N, C-alpha and C positions, 0 to 999 in steps of 0.2 A: 504494499498501501504506500509505503517512505515514498518508492519510486516516480509516483505522480504525482509527489508532492513538488508543487511550485519552489525554487531557491531564492528567500527574497536575498534584491539585486541590488548595488547603489553603483554609478556609473555615473563617472562626471563628464561632464564635454569634453571635444578633442581639441583642444590648440591647432594652432599652425603657424611656425614657425622659418621663417624663411634667412639664413644665413645673410649681411651683409660680405659681402666681392674690398677685403682687403687687403689684395695683390695687383695694383697693373699690372694689366698685358703683356707690355714690355717686359718689366722684371722676367715675365713668367717664359719671354720670343726670347731672351740672354742663358735666361739656362737652359732651353733649352737646346737653345746652341752648342752651348759647354758639355750636350749630353748626345749631339746630334751621332757622331761617326762612332760613338761603342750601337749604335742602335744596328751600324749595317755592317758588324761585322763578321765575317764570314773565315769558318773554322775554330774559331776560338781566337782566336789569333790575327787574321787577314784587315783590317783596313784599309775603308777606301780613304782619297785624301778628302782635306776639310772643303773644297772647292768641287769636289763633284754630291758631297751632299750639301740641296739646295728648301729651305723652308717654302714650304705650300702654300700655309692657315692655320690662324690659330682661332678655336670656336669657344662659346660658357654654354654648359649644358649644370644643369641638375640632378644632385640623384635626392633621392627623396628616403628619409631612413624614419622608425618609430620605436620612441618613447615613454612605454606603458609599467606601471608599478602598481598589482594586487594584491588582495591576500583571501582566503577562504575560510573559513569558522566554522565547525560545526558541532554543536553542545547538543549528546544526544543517551536513551539507553538501549543496550542489547541485554538478548537472553542469557542469562547464565547456567549454572548446577554442577554442586560441587558437592563431592564426591566424600564422608568422613570414613573410616575405620573403629571398629566400635567392637571391645573383647565382645568374643563368640557365645558369651554365656548373658549377653543386655541383649533380652525381650525389645523395650521399649523403652524412645528416648525424650524425652521431653524440653525442647529449646523456644525460647520465645512465647510460649503457651500456646504448643504446636508441642504432638506425639506423632511420632516417628517411628517404624514396626520400623527394622532391621532385618537383611534381607543379607542369606548367603554371596555369597563370591564370588566369581573364579579366578581374579587375579592372580596371577603365583607369591606377588610379593601380598598376598593380602593371608597368609595361612595362618590359621589359627583367628580369625576375627570374619564380621560380619558388615556391611557399610549400610549407611543410611542414604541419602542422598537429597539434597536444599538447593531449591530453583527460587531464582530471585531474577533479578536486574545491576547490573551494574553500568552506574554512570559513567562517559567520561566525553574529554573536553580533543578534539582533532579541528587542529591549524595549522595551513599552511600560505606563504606568500613568496613574491616573483616580482624582481627587477630585470626588463627585459630593451636588450635596445637590439633591433628587428631593421632589415633590409626592406625594398616595398618587393623582396621575394618571403617576405615570413620566416628569415631563415637568423640565427644569429648573430651576431655582429657585433667581434669585438671591441670593451671602449676605448683604447683608445684610437681607435678606427674614426669615429665624431670629434674633431675637434670642439673646443671652445666658441666661440665669438658673440659682437656685434649679432643685434637680432636690427631686421627690415622693420619700421613703424609702421607702415602697411603693407602688411604680407600674403594678404588676396586679391589686393593693387600689383600686388609686382610681381604673381604668378597668371594675373590675366594680362599680361604685355608680354607675355612667354608662350599664346597663341594655340595651335596646335601643340607647342610638345607638351604646355603643360597636364596634355592629358596623358601623356604619356608617363607620367606621373601620380597620377590619380592613384590614389590607396580605394578599394570598397570600405564603405563606415564602418562597420563593424568588424574586420577583417582584423584584425587589432587585440577588443574583445575577446573574437574566435579564440584565439589563438593563449590566451595566457588562462584561456577560463581550460582547456584541454587541459593545461598543464598543474593548476589546481583544485580542479572543485574536483574531486575523487571520496564522492560521498561512502563511506563504508558497506561492506554488504549486509553485514550482521544489526541492519537496525534495528528496533523496537517500535520507537516513538523518537520527537524530535523537543527537541525542548527549543531552540536556538538556530541556524542556520542563516549566515550572512556570505553573497557573496562582493564584493566589492572593490571596484577602479580605484585608485588614490587621485590617479596620475593620467595625462593620456596627449602626446602631442607628436604630431608630423613634423619633421626638423628639413629642409629644405637647406642643400649647403652645397657652391658653388665651384667648380673643375674647368681647367682650362685644357683643349684637347689641341697638342697642335700637332703637323702633318711636317713629315718633312720626306723626299724625295729624293734616290740612283740616280742622278739625272744619269748615269751608262746606264744602266741596269732597267730602268725604269723600276723601282719598285716602290713605293709609298708604306711609311710607316709610321705608326703612333703614341707623341708619350704621352702622358693627364701630368698634372697637377694639381695640389688640393688649390683650391681663391682663396680660400684661409688663410693657410699658413705656408705657401708657394714651394710644399715638401709633395715630391714624384709619389706618382703612384705606379706605385709595383702592379703587372697584370693582375684580373683576376678570374 
């Protein structure tokens, strides 16, 4: 019956945060120029001449991340039974004004004893919580991958300027809640009755962080390769 009882939920609204771009594209271009030869190394040691690698373009796009904190608590009772061994000569046991008739037991360890069985309920409290940082596909992201930065004052307007590109960043309204719910809401199977149960999301945000993508071309072979930099820290982003 408890499986049909809905869980009480308290879920905060999701915030939208857009990090400010703190690095000028010229700085990123210079950083790319310093690394461009390494991008086209062949056999681990053959480097092209610097003039053979030419700058093609630099573009900025945004990567979206989910930050969500939640907790789950259930206060409940479950059925229980305790077996107590008594001397085999005992005919009756009185506990809490109730009479119990000892019965023979086949347990090898209880040789020379009878047993009485006490049935009742146990009161338990189960709690769990989680703090998650996820990419737009729902996979866990290391904390160090998400930098700290000042945010835009009007994030919705900022995203609107991205036009069609903004749609690629969209995350389903309740996708984050579903993920954290699946991780922490574990209703025990042996519940008899529930005193209190709550699933609570205390923090929700989608953070959009800027990334620069720089393209270089080997004019001798025609090969084009990209290198990416964090628009907040200017650190190179390794291929993921």
